[in-house]
N, C-alpha and C positions, 0 to 999 in steps of 0.2 A: 530591460531592467535587470540590474545584476543582484545576486543574492549577498546578504551581509553574514559574515561569520560571526557566530553567537558563542563558540567554545568547543571543548572536546574532552572526551572521556576515553582512558587507556584502559583496554582488556588486558592487563599484563603486557606482554611482548607480541601478542598475536594480532590484535587489531586496534584501532583507533577510530573512534566514532567520533565525526565531526558534525556539528550543529550548525545549520543555515537557517536563516529566516529570507523568505521570497513572498511577496506582495502580500504581507501579514501572515504568512503560514511558515510553520517550522518543518525542516525535514533534517535526514540523516543521510551521510554518504560515509561508507566505511573503507578505511585504507587497511589492507591486510599488509601486516609487517612480517608474516611467516612463510611468504613465499606464495601462498594460496592464490590462484588464479581466479579470476573474477571479473567484473565489469570494470572498467577504468574509472576513476573519478570523474572524468568529464562525462562518460556515459550516464553515472548515477545522477550528477549534476542535471544532465538535459532530461533523463525520464522523471526525475522528481518535479522539475520546473513545468514540465508539460502536463503532469498529472495535477498539478496546481493551478494551471492554467485552464485545464478542462473543468475542473471543479467549480472555479471562479465563473467561467462562462456558463455553467448550467447550474449554478445555485438557485436561481430563480424559475426553474423549469417545473411544471407541475408533477406531483407525487402520482405516479399512474394507480388506477383502481386496482386493488388486490382481488384476485378471484380464486378461489378454492381449485376448481377446474385446471389441471394442468400444473398445479403447484408441487412443491416439494412435501408439502404437508400430505396432499392427496396420496403422492407415492408412498409416503411413508405409511400412510393408513393402508393402502392397498397390500403392502409388504406385510405390515401387521396382522392383516386378515388372513393372508396367505399361510403365515406362521401358525396362526390359530388353528386352521384346518389340517394342519400335520398331526 
């Protein structure tokens, strides 16, 4: 399936943001007009479309049960306890 071009926004002479729609989702690729080296437009398209395909493929996956143990919140709490003991 091909993406559909939806429009663009120019950031002065530096960048052009190109908007596309693919399988009902919008994504952006950036064309650098200032000589900045980055990913090619094709690489950006391929990565964005692969991400959209992955999201669609997994949109009905069950949400895993959240657990405090091993979470970032537990890590923050441990850090905060350590700071308070200093």
